[in-house]
Structures are given as structure tokens and as C-alpha cells.
C-alpha positions in Angstrom: -57.7 152.6 -11.2 -56.7 149.0 -10.3 -54.3 149.9 -7.5 -54.9 152.2 -4.7 -52.3 154.6 -3.2 -52.4 152.5 0.1 -51.2 149.5 -1.9 -48.3 151.4 -3.1 -47.5 152.8 0.3 -47.6 149.4 1.8 -45.3 148.0 -0.7 -42.6 150.7 0.0 -43.2 149.8 3.9 -42.6 146.2 3.0 -39.3 147.0 1.1 -38.1 148.8 4.2 -38.7 145.8 6.3 -36.5 143.5 4.3 -33.5 142.7 6.2 -31.6 141.5 2.9 -32.7 143.7 -0.1 -33.5 141.6 -3.1 -30.8 143.1 -5.3 -29.1 145.9 -3.4 -29.7 148.6 -0.9 -29.6 151.3 -3.6 -32.1 149.4 -5.9 -34.3 148.9 -2.9 -34.2 152.5 -1.9 -35.1 153.7 -5.4 -37.8 151.4 -5.7 -39.2 152.5 -2.1 -38.9 156.0 -3.5 -40.8 155.4 -6.6 -43.5 153.5 -4.6 -43.8 156.7 -2.1 -44.1 159.1 -4.9 -46.6 157.3 -6.8 -48.6 156.8 -3.5 -48.5 160.4 -2.9 -49.4 161.4 -6.5 -52.3 159.2 -6.9 -53.7 160.3 -3.5 -53.2 163.8 -4.4 -54.6 163.5 -8.0 -57.5 161.4 -6.6 -58.5 164.2 -3.9 -58.0 167.0 -6.4 -59.7 164.9 -9.2 -62.1 167.8 -9.8 -59.7 169.5 -12.3 -60.4 167.0 -14.7 -63.9 167.7 -14.7 -63.5 171.4 -14.8 -61.0 171.5 -17.6 -61.8 168.4 -19.8 -65.2 167.4 -19.2 -67.1 170.5 -20.4 -70.2 168.7 -21.1 -70.7 167.9 -17.4 -72.1 170.5 -15.1 -69.9 171.9 -12.3 -71.4 173.9 -9.5 -69.6 176.2 -7.1 -70.9 174.0 -4.2 -69.0 170.9 -5.7 -65.9 172.9 -6.2 -65.8 174.1 -2.6 -66.0 170.6 -1.2 -62.7 170.0 -2.7 -61.3 173.4 -1.6 -60.5 171.8 1.8 -58.5 168.9 0.0 -56.4 171.4 -1.6 -55.9 173.5 1.4 -54.9 170.2 3.4 -52.3 169.3 0.6 -50.9 172.8 0.7 -50.7 173.2 4.3 -48.8 169.8 4.6 -46.4 169.9 1.8 -44.2 172.2 3.1 -43.8 170.2 6.6 -43.0 167.1 4.1 -40.9 168.8 1.9 -38.5 169.8 4.8 -37.9 166.0 5.8 -36.9 165.4 2.2 -33.1 165.7 1.6 -32.1 167.9 -1.3 -31.1 166.6 -4.6 -27.9 167.6 -6.0 -27.8 168.5 -9.7 -25.5 166.7 -11.9 
């Protein structure tokens, strides 16, 4: 992966620090949301990348020990997603 999740998160923070948005507040906010989403998505995917090994790379062996190492990553994501979801405003359906 050429870009890291932290890079995307820093880009969102940099956009938030702009006193005068490059185009408009809405364009800036949408770009920030996009960068935040992909930062979280890529970080989560990397933490749980073992799924690709278990489902698609059947020629490689996978031990229970290796899977157990990733169990705490999955638990951490699940424990914290509820707390974070409460901070995100609901999106109205069109």
C-alpha cells in the first residue's frame, strides 16, 4: 500500500485547519469525511487482513495461533466502534 491510513488522517486534519477552504465549506467537509473514512477503513482492513489469507489464499497454511493473535484486533475494533458511532450524526435518507 503506497499510502498509509495515518497519511489520510493527517490530510483530514490539515483540511480542518484551513481557515479559508479551497473551494467551499461543503467541499472541504466532504473531502475530510472521505479521508477519515478511508483512514479508518484501511487501518481496520490491515488489522484484520488475516481474512484474505483464510478465505482466498488457501495454499498458505493458517494456524489457530496466528488467528488468535488477530482476535484481539477484532475485539478492539468491535469494542470501540459503538463509542465512535455515537459521535457520528445520523444520515437522513433521501
